[in-house]
C-alpha positions as CSV (number, residue, x, y, z in Angstrom):
1,M,-48.3,-22.0,47.8
2,E,-46.9,-18.8,46.4
3,K,-43.3,-18.9,45.2
4,I,-41.1,-16.4,46.5
5,Y,-38.5,-14.9,44.4
6,H,-35.4,-13.3,46.0
7,K,-33.8,-10.5,44.6
8,A,-30.2,-10.8,44.1
9,R,-28.2,-8.4,46.4
10,P,-27.1,-5.4,44.9
11,D,-23.4,-6.3,45.3
12,Q,-23.7,-9.7,43.5
13,S,-25.6,-8.4,40.6
14,Y,-22.8,-5.7,40.4
15,L,-20.1,-8.3,40.3
16,K,-21.8,-10.5,37.8
17,D,-22.4,-7.5,35.5
18,K,-18.6,-6.5,36.1
19,Q,-17.5,-10.0,35.3
20,H,-19.6,-10.2,32.1
21,K,-18.3,-6.8,31.0
22,K,-14.8,-8.0,31.6
23,K,-15.4,-11.1,29.5
24,T,-16.9,-9.2,26.5
25,A,-13.9,-6.6,26.8
26,M,-11.5,-9.4,26.6
27,I,-13.2,-11.0,23.6
28,G,-13.0,-7.6,21.8
29,V,-9.3,-7.4,22.7
30,W,-8.6,-10.8,21.3
31,M,-10.5,-9.9,18.2
32,L,-8.4,-6.9,17.6
33,V,-5.2,-8.6,18.1
34,L,-6.3,-11.2,15.8
35,F,-7.1,-8.6,13.1
36,G,-3.7,-6.8,13.8
37,I,-1.7,-10.0,13.2
38,I,-3.8,-10.7,9.9
39,F,-3.1,-7.1,8.9
40,M,0.7,-7.6,9.5
41,I,0.9,-10.7,7.6
42,V,-0.7,-8.9,4.4
43,V,1.7,-6.0,4.8
44,I,4.7,-8.2,5.2
45,K,3.4,-10.4,2.2
46,F,3.0,-7.3,0.0
47,A,6.3,-5.8,1.2
48,T,8.2,-8.9,0.3
49,S,6.6,-9.3,-3.1
50,G,8.4,-6.3,-4.4
51,G,5.6,-4.0,-4.1
52,S,3.6,-6.0,-6.6
53,S,-0.1,-6.0,-6.0
54,D,-0.4,-9.5,-7.7
55,M,-1.1,-11.1,-4.5
56,L,-4.3,-9.3,-4.2
57,T,-5.5,-10.3,-7.6
58,F,-7.7,-13.5,-8.2
59,T,-6.0,-14.5,-11.2
60,M,-2.5,-15.9,-10.4
61,F,-1.7,-17.2,-14.0
62,P,-0.2,-14.4,-16.5
63,N,-2.2,-13.2,-19.3
64,S,-1.0,-11.8,-22.6
65,D,-0.1,-8.4,-21.3
66,D,1.8,-9.9,-18.4
67,A,3.8,-12.1,-20.9
68,Y,4.5,-9.1,-23.3
69,Q,5.7,-6.9,-20.5
70,V,8.3,-9.5,-19.4
71,A,9.3,-10.2,-23.2
72,K,10.2,-6.4,-23.5
73,Q,12.5,-6.9,-20.3
74,Y,14.2,-9.8,-22.3
75,I,14.4,-8.0,-25.8
76,A,15.4,-4.5,-24.6
77,P,19.0,-5.6,-23.7
78,T,19.7,-7.2,-26.9
79,I,18.9,-4.3,-29.0
80,K,22.0,-1.7,-29.2
81,S,20.1,1.3,-29.2
82,S,18.8,3.0,-26.0
83,N,15.9,4.7,-27.7
84,L,13.5,1.8,-28.0
85,A,9.7,2.1,-29.1
86,F,7.9,-1.3,-28.7
87,A,4.7,-1.9,-30.6
88,E,2.4,-1.9,-27.3
89,D,-0.8,-2.9,-29.0
90,R,0.4,-4.8,-32.1
91,Y,1.9,-8.0,-30.8
92,Q,0.8,-11.5,-31.4
93,F,0.4,-14.0,-28.4
94,A,-0.1,-17.7,-28.2
95,K,-0.3,-20.0,-25.1
96,K,1.5,-23.3,-26.1
97,S,0.9,-25.2,-22.8
98,D,0.0,-24.6,-19.2
99,S,2.8,-21.8,-18.6
100,V,4.5,-21.6,-22.0
101,F,3.9,-18.1,-24.0
102,V,4.9,-17.3,-27.4
103,I,5.1,-13.5,-28.2
104,K,5.6,-12.2,-31.6
105,S,6.0,-8.4,-32.2
106,Y,8.7,-5.8,-33.2
107,V,10.5,-2.8,-31.7
108,T,11.6,0.4,-33.6
109,S,15.0,1.8,-32.5
110,I,17.3,4.5,-33.8
111,D,20.8,3.4,-34.7
112,E,24.1,5.5,-34.3
113,K,23.6,7.0,-37.8
114,G,20.1,8.3,-36.9
115,A,18.2,5.7,-39.1
116,K,15.1,4.1,-37.7
117,V,15.6,0.2,-37.4
118,K,12.5,-2.1,-37.1
119,T,13.5,-5.5,-35.3
120,N,11.0,-8.2,-35.7
121,F,11.2,-10.6,-32.6
122,Q,9.7,-13.8,-31.5
123,I,10.3,-15.0,-28.1
124,T,9.1,-18.2,-26.0
125,L,8.8,-17.8,-22.3
126,K,7.9,-20.0,-19.6
127,Y,6.2,-18.7,-16.3
128,D,7.7,-20.4,-13.3
129,G,5.5,-19.1,-10.6
130,G,5.5,-16.0,-8.3
131,P,4.8,-12.3,-9.0
132,K,3.9,-12.2,-12.8
133,A,5.8,-9.0,-13.3
134,V,9.2,-10.1,-12.0
135,Q,11.6,-11.5,-14.8
136,D,13.2,-13.8,-12.5
137,N,10.0,-15.8,-12.3
138,W,10.2,-16.5,-16.2
139,T,12.5,-18.6,-18.1
140,M,13.3,-17.7,-21.8
141,I,13.2,-20.8,-23.8
142,D,13.8,-19.5,-27.4
143,M,14.3,-15.9,-28.9
144,N,14.6,-15.0,-32.5
145,E,15.4,-11.3,-33.8
146,V,15.4,-10.2,-37.5
147,A,16.3,-6.5,-38.2
148,E,14.8,-5.0,-41.2
């Protein structure tokens, strides 16, 4: 005996096709909404981090350069001169424990008489977490300065 296959009526196949397209379109809309929400979360996180791109890096712990930049923020207000020249590539760095750093370097300034003054400093900082470049996320444990 022969099997007889019936063709779907044109209006039924049209409705099924339309229903399938609507379902596919809705999945696409939900995917766009999801990507939009993720994008907004990233933008808000970046905006609330003070414009710091630290959240995009994989290393969340500070390195020697990060600690030195914060050390300069702590040292600068203690020097009476406004014309400061830090030794950018001539500093010593030690990591005491998980988040305690010791920076040893010097800063050159010009005093009110016009003479150059070299001030050696050693500062111990503790990283408390958060964006590495923000001074409020660090605690100064100890600071020693000696002018030459």
